C-alpha positions as CSV (number, residue, x, y, z in Angstrom):
1,M,-1.7,-86.4,-5.0
2,D,-1.3,-84.1,-7.9
3,V,2.2,-82.6,-8.1
4,G,1.9,-81.3,-11.6
5,R,4.5,-81.6,-14.3
6,Y,6.9,-79.0,-12.9
7,G,7.8,-77.8,-9.5
8,I,10.4,-75.8,-7.6
9,W,13.1,-77.3,-5.3
10,L,14.0,-74.8,-2.6
11,M,17.3,-74.8,-0.6
12,R,17.1,-73.6,3.0
13,G,17.6,-69.9,2.3
14,H,14.7,-69.9,-0.1
15,Q,12.1,-71.7,2.0
16,T,9.8,-68.7,2.9
17,P,6.0,-68.4,2.9
18,E,6.3,-65.4,0.5
19,I,8.2,-67.3,-2.2
20,A,5.8,-70.3,-1.8
21,A,2.8,-68.1,-2.5
22,E,4.6,-66.7,-5.5
23,I,5.4,-70.2,-6.9
24,E,1.8,-71.2,-6.5
25,E,0.6,-68.1,-8.2
26,L,2.9,-68.8,-11.1
27,G,1.2,-72.2,-11.6
28,F,3.8,-74.7,-10.5
29,G,2.5,-77.9,-9.1
30,A,4.8,-78.6,-6.2
31,I,7.4,-77.1,-3.8
32,W,10.2,-79.3,-2.6
33,V,11.8,-78.6,0.8
34,G,15.5,-79.5,0.5
35,G,18.3,-79.7,3.0
36,S,17.4,-82.6,5.3
37,P,14.6,-80.9,7.3
38,P,14.2,-81.8,11.0
39,A,11.5,-84.1,12.4
40,D,9.0,-81.3,13.2
41,L,8.5,-80.5,9.5
42,A,7.7,-77.0,10.5
43,V,9.0,-75.4,7.3
44,S,6.8,-77.6,5.2
45,E,3.8,-76.8,7.3
46,S,4.5,-73.0,7.0
47,L,4.6,-73.3,3.2
48,L,1.4,-75.2,3.1
49,A,-0.3,-72.6,5.4
50,A,0.8,-69.8,3.1
51,T,-0.7,-71.4,0.0
52,E,-4.0,-72.9,-1.0
53,R,-3.5,-75.6,-3.6
54,I,0.1,-76.4,-4.3
55,A,1.6,-79.7,-3.1
56,V,4.7,-79.6,-0.8
57,G,7.2,-82.4,-0.4
58,T,10.4,-83.0,1.6
59,S,13.5,-83.7,-0.4
60,I,14.5,-85.4,1.8
61,V,14.1,-86.3,5.5
62,N,17.4,-88.1,6.3
63,M,16.7,-91.5,7.8
64,W,20.0,-91.5,9.7
65,Q,19.3,-88.2,11.3
66,V,15.5,-88.3,11.9
67,A,13.9,-91.4,13.4
68,A,10.6,-92.7,11.9
69,E,8.9,-92.5,15.3
70,D,9.8,-88.7,15.4
71,V,8.7,-87.7,11.9
72,A,5.5,-89.8,11.7
73,P,3.5,-87.6,14.2
74,S,4.5,-84.5,12.2
75,Y,3.4,-86.2,9.0
76,H,0.0,-87.0,10.5
77,R,-0.4,-83.5,11.9
78,I,0.3,-81.9,8.5
79,A,-1.7,-84.4,6.5
80,D,-4.7,-83.8,8.7
81,R,-4.5,-80.0,8.3
82,H,-3.7,-80.1,4.6
83,P,-5.1,-83.3,3.1
84,D,-3.7,-84.5,-0.2
85,R,-1.1,-81.8,-0.3
86,F,1.9,-83.1,1.6
87,L,4.3,-85.8,0.5
88,L,6.9,-87.1,3.0
89,G,10.1,-87.6,1.0
90,V,12.6,-89.8,2.9
91,G,16.1,-91.0,2.0
92,I,19.2,-92.6,3.3
93,G,21.5,-89.6,3.1
94,H,25.3,-90.1,2.7
95,P,27.5,-92.5,4.8
96,E,30.4,-90.1,4.3
97,A,28.5,-87.2,5.8
98,D,26.5,-89.0,8.5
99,R,29.3,-91.2,9.9
100,V,26.9,-94.1,10.3
101,Y,28.1,-97.6,9.6
102,A,25.1,-99.7,8.6
103,S,23.7,-101.2,5.4
104,P,21.9,-98.4,3.5
105,Y,19.5,-100.9,1.9
106,D,18.6,-102.6,5.1
107,T,18.2,-99.3,6.8
108,I,15.8,-98.1,4.1
109,R,13.6,-101.2,4.4
110,S,13.6,-101.1,8.2
111,Y,12.6,-97.4,8.1
112,L,9.7,-98.1,5.7
113,D,8.6,-100.9,8.0
114,E,8.5,-98.5,10.9
115,L,6.5,-96.0,8.8
116,D,4.1,-98.8,8.0
117,T,3.7,-99.5,11.7
118,L,3.2,-95.8,12.4
119,K,0.4,-95.6,9.8
120,V,2.2,-93.3,7.3
121,P,0.5,-94.4,4.1
122,V,2.3,-95.7,1.1
123,E,0.7,-92.9,-1.0
124,G,1.9,-90.2,1.4
125,R,5.6,-91.0,1.2
126,A,8.3,-91.1,-1.5
127,L,11.9,-92.4,-1.5
128,A,15.1,-90.8,-2.7
129,A,16.5,-93.4,-5.1
130,L,19.3,-93.7,-7.6
131,G,20.3,-97.3,-8.1
132,P,18.1,-100.2,-9.3
133,K,17.6,-101.9,-6.0
134,V,16.4,-98.8,-4.2
135,L,14.3,-97.7,-7.2
136,R,12.5,-101.0,-7.0
137,V,11.8,-100.4,-3.3
138,A,10.5,-96.9,-4.1
139,G,8.1,-98.4,-6.6
140,E,6.9,-101.2,-4.3
141,R,6.7,-99.5,-1.0
142,T,6.1,-95.7,-1.6
143,A,4.3,-93.4,-3.9
144,G,7.5,-93.3,-6.0
145,A,11.1,-92.2,-6.4
146,L,12.9,-88.8,-5.9
147,P,16.2,-89.0,-7.9
148,Y,18.6,-86.1,-7.3
149,L,21.6,-84.9,-9.4
150,T,20.7,-87.0,-12.4
151,V,20.5,-86.7,-16.2
152,P,17.8,-87.8,-18.7
153,A,19.6,-91.1,-19.4
154,H,19.1,-92.0,-15.7
155,T,15.5,-90.8,-15.9
156,R,14.9,-93.3,-18.7
157,E,16.5,-96.1,-16.8
158,A,14.6,-95.3,-13.7
159,R,11.3,-95.3,-15.5
160,G,12.1,-98.7,-17.0
161,I,12.8,-100.1,-13.5
162,L,9.7,-98.4,-11.8
163,G,7.3,-99.3,-14.6
164,D,4.1,-97.5,-15.1
165,G,2.3,-96.1,-12.1
166,P,4.8,-95.0,-9.5
167,L,5.7,-91.3,-9.3
168,L,9.1,-90.4,-10.8
169,A,9.9,-86.9,-9.6
170,I,13.5,-85.8,-10.5
171,E,15.5,-82.8,-9.5
172,Q,17.3,-80.7,-12.1
173,K,19.5,-77.6,-11.4
174,I,19.5,-74.6,-13.6
175,V,21.4,-71.4,-13.8
176,P,19.6,-68.5,-15.5
177,S,22.5,-67.2,-17.6
178,V,23.4,-67.3,-21.3
179,D,27.1,-66.9,-20.3
180,P,28.6,-70.5,-20.0
181,A,31.6,-69.4,-18.0
182,H,29.4,-67.5,-15.5
183,A,26.9,-70.3,-15.3
184,R,29.6,-72.9,-14.6
185,A,31.2,-70.6,-11.9
186,V,27.8,-70.4,-10.2
187,A,27.0,-74.1,-10.4
188,E,30.3,-75.7,-9.8
189,P,30.6,-75.1,-6.0
190,T,27.2,-76.7,-5.5
191,I,27.9,-79.7,-7.7
192,Q,31.3,-80.2,-6.2
193,R,29.7,-80.9,-2.8
194,Y,28.2,-84.1,-4.2
195,L,31.1,-85.4,-6.3
196,G,32.9,-87.0,-3.3
197,L,29.8,-89.0,-2.2
198,V,29.9,-92.6,-3.4
199,N,26.2,-92.9,-4.3
200,Y,26.3,-90.0,-6.6
201,R,29.6,-90.9,-8.1
202,R,28.5,-94.4,-8.8
203,N,25.3,-93.2,-10.4
204,L,27.0,-90.6,-12.6
205,L,29.4,-93.2,-13.8
206,R,26.5,-95.5,-14.7
207,S,25.0,-92.5,-16.6
208,G,28.0,-92.3,-18.9
209,F,30.4,-89.8,-17.2
210,T,34.0,-90.7,-16.5
211,E,36.2,-90.6,-13.4
212,E,38.0,-87.7,-15.0
213,D,34.6,-85.8,-15.4
214,L,34.0,-86.3,-11.7
215,D,37.5,-85.6,-10.4
216,T,37.7,-82.3,-12.4
217,A,34.0,-81.3,-12.4
218,S,34.4,-81.1,-16.2
219,D,32.4,-78.6,-18.3
220,R,30.5,-81.6,-19.8
221,L,29.4,-82.7,-16.3
222,V,28.5,-79.3,-14.9
223,D,26.6,-78.4,-18.1
224,A,24.5,-81.5,-17.8
225,L,23.8,-81.2,-14.0
226,A,23.1,-77.4,-14.1
227,L,21.3,-76.4,-17.3
228,H,22.0,-72.9,-18.6
229,G,21.4,-70.8,-21.7
230,T,18.3,-69.0,-22.9
231,T,15.0,-69.8,-21.2
232,A,14.0,-71.8,-24.2
233,E,17.2,-73.9,-24.0
234,I,16.7,-74.5,-20.3
235,A,13.1,-75.4,-20.9
236,A,14.1,-77.9,-23.6
237,G,16.6,-79.5,-21.1
238,L,13.8,-79.9,-18.5
239,R,11.4,-81.4,-21.0
240,A,14.1,-83.9,-21.9
241,H,13.4,-85.5,-18.5
242,A,9.7,-85.6,-19.1
243,D,10.4,-87.2,-22.5
244,A,12.5,-89.8,-20.8
245,G,9.7,-90.8,-18.5
246,A,9.7,-88.3,-15.6
247,D,6.2,-87.5,-14.2
248,H,7.5,-84.4,-12.5
249,V,10.6,-82.2,-12.7
250,A,11.7,-80.3,-9.6
251,V,13.7,-77.3,-10.7
252,Q,16.4,-76.0,-8.4
253,V,17.4,-72.4,-9.5
254,L,21.0,-71.5,-8.7
255,S,21.5,-67.8,-8.8
256,S,24.6,-65.7,-8.3
257,S,23.7,-64.5,-4.8
258,G,22.1,-67.8,-3.6
259,T,19.2,-65.7,-2.2
260,V,15.7,-64.9,-3.1
261,D,16.6,-61.9,-5.2
262,D,15.4,-60.3,-8.5
263,E,17.5,-62.8,-10.5
264,F,15.8,-65.8,-8.7
265,R,12.3,-64.4,-9.1
266,T,12.9,-63.4,-12.7
267,A,14.0,-67.0,-13.4
268,L,10.8,-68.4,-11.8
269,R,8.6,-66.1,-13.9
270,A,10.5,-67.0,-17.1
271,L,10.3,-70.7,-16.4
272,A,6.6,-70.5,-15.7
273,A,6.0,-68.7,-19.0
274,A,8.0,-71.2,-20.9
275,L,6.8,-74.4,-19.2
276,L,3.3,-73.8,-18.0
């Protein structure tokens, strides 16, 4: 499946057929459906129906919220209707949020075993992965890895673990603003939601940030996790992931309103001109 070099990661309020058609027309390679979509995958199907060529992936279906036996029929329905355009991204979610007490690693392997039994092909699925053990599973048992909330140093490490071949599609937030204070004010509430989750904290510490960076949502941390500046500066930050080994960069645009407004659409057009 061809997801292109750059795609757009959409939060729930942005997942409309109209914006999908616009993203495809601009030339991006993939649309990523964020926010733990339910088993019916109806939003992904609606975005595929509104477009002709662009790939659509989930980022991600939460294994603790959606059973493999429930999501597999939806995968097959969509893959039959839109061949070679849909990638089922799955992941373990967060123990703190899901209130489930089980081994994340064992749960991942068991879930993939079930997808095997239900004939969801390796090339049709990808795995949210941050740490070395899960990155290895992603490379061995899925089309590749979908790291979230990372920096180029992690991308380089992930590529080394995956080796050549498996897809490495990372997510990167941006704020279309040249005012650092404004950009940080827009980005910080979103980033703060993840800083209390152990898997993200552990990974950011491995990537060179400190406990103080995480506890205070330091400018250094926020600037790395949500690129801002001129379009050229943002594009350079996105290319840094590609230079570090990413096959694909899924760009999440954070705008002041958090809606599909003129600021959001202007950012998409500027990114397309700079990157594509």
